[in-house]
C-alpha positions, 0 to 999 in steps of 0.5 A, a space after each residue: 685927491 682924497 678917496 674913500 673906498 667901501 667894500 663888503 669883500 677884502 683880504 683876508 678873504 680871497 676873491 675877485 671883488 676883495 682883490 679889486 678893491 685892494 689893488 685899485 686902492 694901492 695903485 691909486 696910492 701909487 699915483 699919488 692919491 690919499 686913500 682910505 679903505 673900509 672893509 669887514 674883519 670877518 671876526 678875525 684880528 687883521 691889524 698886523 696885515 693892515 699895518 703893512 698896507 700902503 693906505 689905512 684900512 678901517 674894519 667893520 664887524 662882519 663877514 660876507 654880506 647879507 640883507 640884514 647887515 644893510 642898515 648897519 652899512 647905512 650908518 657906517 657910510 654916513 659916519 665915514 663919509 662925514 669923517 673927512 672932505 672926500 673927493 671921491 666916494 667909491 662903493 666897490 661892490 653892490 652892498 654899499 651902493 645904497 648906503 653911499 646913495 643915502 649919504 650923498 647929502 653929506 658930501 660934494 664928492 663924486 659918488 662912484 659905484 663899480 658893477 661886476 656882473 652877477 649883482 646886475 641880475 640879482 638886483 632885479 627882483 621887485 623888492 631890490 629894484 623898489 629899494 634902489 629907486 627909493 634910495 636914488 642909487 643911480 641918480 644924477 650924481 652917480 657914476 658907474 664903473 663896469 668891469 668889461 664891456 659885457 658888464 656895461 652893456 648888461 647894466 644899460 639894459 637893466 637900468 635906465 642911466 645916461 650912457 655917459 655916466 657908465 664906463 667899461 674899465 677893465 680890471 688890472 693884474 698885479 706884478 706879483 703874477 710875473 714875479 720870481 717863481 720856482 724853477 719849472 723843473 723842480 715844481 714838476 719833480 715836487 708834484 711827480 709830473 714827467 717833463 714830457 707831460 702836457 700840464 693844463 691848470 685850472 684855478 677856480 672855486 669848485 662850483 657848477 658855473 666854473 664848468 669843471 665838468 665841461 672840461 673833464 667831459 672834453 678830456 674824455 673826448 680827446 684821442 687816447 694817445 693825447 689824453 694819456 699825455 695830459 695832466 690836469 691840476 685843479 686848484 681852488 676851494 671846494 664849493 657846492 658840496 653835491 658838485 664837488 662829489 659829482 666831479 670827484 665821481 667823474 674823475 674816478 672813472 675818467 681815465 685821465 690824470 686829474 689832480 685836485 689840489 685844493 686851495 693854495 697860496 698865490 705863490 704856490 699858484 704862481 709856481 704851478 703857472 710856470 710848470 704849466 703849459 696852458 690855463 683852462 676854465 670853462 665857465 657857463 652862464 647860470 639860470 640864477 643870473 650869476 655870470 662871469 663879469 670879467 675873469 681876473 684869474 685869466 690875466 694872472 695866468 697870462 702875466 705868468 706867460 700862460 695862454 688860456 682856454 676859456 668860454 666865450 661868455 660874459 666879460 671873458 672876451 675882455 680878459 682873454 683876446 680870442 686868437 691872441 691870448 687864448 682860445 674861446 669857445 661856447 661852453 659846449 663839450 665838443 668845442 672845449 675838446 677841439 681847443 684843448 687838442 689844438 693848443 696841446 698838439 701845436 707848440 707853435 700855437 702855445 708859444 704864440 698865444 703865451 706871448 700874446 697873453 703876457 702882452 695883454 697882461 702888461 697892458 692892463 695894469 692896475 695903475 691904468 685901471 686906477 687912473 681911468 676909474 678915478 681920473 688920476 694923472 699917470 706919470 709919463 715915462 721916458 722912452 728908452 734910448 734904444 726905442 728912440 732910435 728904432 
């Protein structure tokens, strides 16, 4: 199978869509497909990294998408689609939907588009809906892959499309996150965290919709004896300046051990997961329409053996199984505080949820995601002798 993937986000930029594009392409390649990736260069020389890719990466000049980039993407899509006899043309995110729709006459390939959540609400303006309708984006040949049941249902609510042409296909998690990491004791010692501390970790860009302020307010409601035992490690780049300033101010007056570590490498994050006791990310929906379509970071934490505390919003329940791989609550301070207290005080609960988080992450491989998305056969692994005799 010959697959063309076009994505407006990709390495070296970090983020969910870029991770999705890279991982699904690598998994499809592992399953025997021939994949070609088209992605932005962000104004940098990416040739060294691209040479190590298991599939060819063709870069175009540009960075994060804006409306003025659309004409260039239309030209780019037409030139790439016409360059080879592809079986599947895949727009990994919204900015390439219109470009590949306008190029469909050049190829008999399956036209596949992936929706991630927020862009569904963001395309509801009159001009965007007019452009979608005029270009026939979701016409008869278009198939849609949604990253969660929530995203699938939201899409069907906003767009008139045959339900048989949209499928909820949950994302996967890389084996990297269950790989070798530094010793738990050594990592804690390096961060000056005592072995008796209960360590909670959050990995997310610091923006209002990620809900750092809700978690901080929840910590303040905990009994003082418990609160004084918790260390909260916040990992991620700074987002909205005013919001970051407000969170810093709240931390200074919180009487909690909260440490903002900034952006870290994946290797460092994996080491922190190994040194932590649970993951916490309490996002909230926003009036702008941005929403958590899935929540890949919960799976990454789970693959490292961490249970999660999360908000029951958007597609998060597909990433965190309530009562199995973590605890879910509405994004309200009192409810979040209750969950933190439960998981911090109950070692048996943490152990059970950690096992469930690891099992859930193992079930949701990128290989599975690629096979379902592209209809690729997966190898049938033979059962181990001990399994046959069980």
